[in-house]
C-alpha positions in Angstrom: 15.0 4.1 -14.7 17.9 2.7 -16.7 16.8 4.8 -19.7 16.9 8.0 -17.6 20.3 7.1 -16.2 21.7 6.5 -19.8 20.2 9.8 -20.9 21.8 11.7 -18.1 25.2 10.0 -18.7 24.9 10.8 -22.4 24.2 14.4 -21.6 27.2 14.6 -19.4 29.4 13.1 -22.1 28.1 15.7 -24.6 28.8 18.5 -22.1 32.3 17.1 -21.5 32.9 17.0 -25.3 31.7 20.5 -25.7 33.9 21.6 -22.9 30.9 22.9 -20.9 32.2 20.9 -17.8 35.5 19.6 -16.8 36.4 15.9 -16.4 36.4 16.4 -12.6 33.0 18.0 -12.6 31.7 15.1 -14.8 33.1 12.5 -12.4 31.5 14.3 -9.4 28.1 14.6 -11.1 28.2 10.9 -12.0 29.2 10.0 -8.5 26.4 12.0 -7.0 23.9 10.5 -9.4 25.0 7.0 -8.7 25.0 7.6 -5.0 21.4 8.9 -5.2 20.4 5.8 -7.2 22.0 3.6 -4.6 20.1 5.3 -1.8 16.9 5.0 -3.7 17.4 1.3 -4.1 18.1 0.9 -0.4 14.9 2.8 0.4 12.9 0.6 -2.0 14.3 -2.5 -0.3 13.5 -1.2 3.1 9.9 -0.4 2.0 9.5 -3.9 0.5 10.8 -5.4 3.7 8.4 -3.4 5.8 5.5 -4.5 3.5 6.5 -8.1 4.0 6.7 -7.7 7.8 3.3 -6.1 7.9 1.8 -8.9 5.8 3.4 -11.5 8.2 2.0 -9.7 11.2 -1.4 -9.5 9.7 -1.2 -13.2 8.7 -0.4 -14.1 12.3 -3.5 -12.2 13.4 -5.7 -13.9 10.8 -9.0 -15.2 12.0 -11.3 -18.1 10.9 -12.6 -17.8 7.3 -16.2 -18.3 8.5 -16.6 -15.9 11.4 -15.1 -12.7 12.7 -14.0 -11.8 16.2 -16.3 -9.0 17.1 -14.7 -8.5 20.6 -12.8 -5.6 19.2 -15.9 -4.2 17.7 -17.3 -3.8 14.2 -14.4 -1.6 13.1 -11.8 -4.2 13.9 -13.8 -7.0 12.4 -14.3 -5.1 9.1 -10.6 -4.3 9.0 -9.6 -7.9 9.7 -12.0 -9.2 7.0 -10.8 -6.8 4.4 -7.1 -7.6 5.1 -7.8 -11.3 5.1 -9.4 -10.9 1.7 -6.2 -9.0 0.6 -8.1 -6.0 -0.8 -7.7 -2.3 -0.2 -10.4 0.1 1.0 -10.7 1.4 -2.6 -11.2 -2.1 -3.9 -13.9 -2.8 -1.3 -15.5 0.5 -2.2 -15.5 -0.5 -5.9 -17.1 -3.8 -5.0 -19.8 -2.4 -2.8 -20.5 1.1 -4.2 -19.8 2.5 -0.7 -17.5 5.5 -0.6 -13.9 4.7 0.3 -13.8 7.5 2.9 -16.9 5.9 4.6 -15.2 2.6 4.7 -12.2 4.3 6.3 -14.5 5.9 8.9 -16.1 2.5 9.7 -12.7 0.8 10.1 -11.5 3.5 12.5 -14.7 3.4 14.5 -15.6 7.0 13.7 -18.9 6.1 12.0 -21.4 3.3 12.4 -22.9 1.8 9.2 -26.6 0.9 8.8 -27.6 -2.8 8.7 -28.1 -2.5 4.9 -24.5 -1.1 4.6 -23.1 -3.9 6.7 -24.8 -6.4 4.4 -23.3 -4.7 1.3 -19.9 -4.8 3.0 -20.3 -8.5 3.9 -21.3 -9.3 0.3 -18.4 -7.3 -1.1 -16.1 -9.4 1.1 -17.6 -12.6 -0.1 -19.3 -13.3 3.3 -22.8 -13.7 4.5 -24.4 -11.8 7.4 -25.9 -13.5 10.4 -27.2 -11.8 13.5 -27.7 -13.9 16.6 -29.1 -12.7 19.9 -27.6 -14.9 22.6 
């Protein structure tokens, strides 16, 4: 970004030297550009803060490493396991060979995977699969 900024300022200086713009116009353009860069930096900081807060909330909702809370259903359990492992849906898709869009549907509860697919998801998450009838 610094390289782009320097290029723009160099271009402004050349335009000023060639009398294509006035000093007042050059100052206004620099001010607008610097103001835009300042706003972009503030937005980046806000997004970083939001990301940190989301991670903190997810950490507080973290569950045991050896079992999942299925009270919210399979969708919630899959989501929690993926977040706990710190991977994206695409990364899980790459690990399991299951389409990312299908993983999204499973996590949102719009689709129910087969037992074989659940096993692949568990293995991709570094977990085992155990079914108990109680």
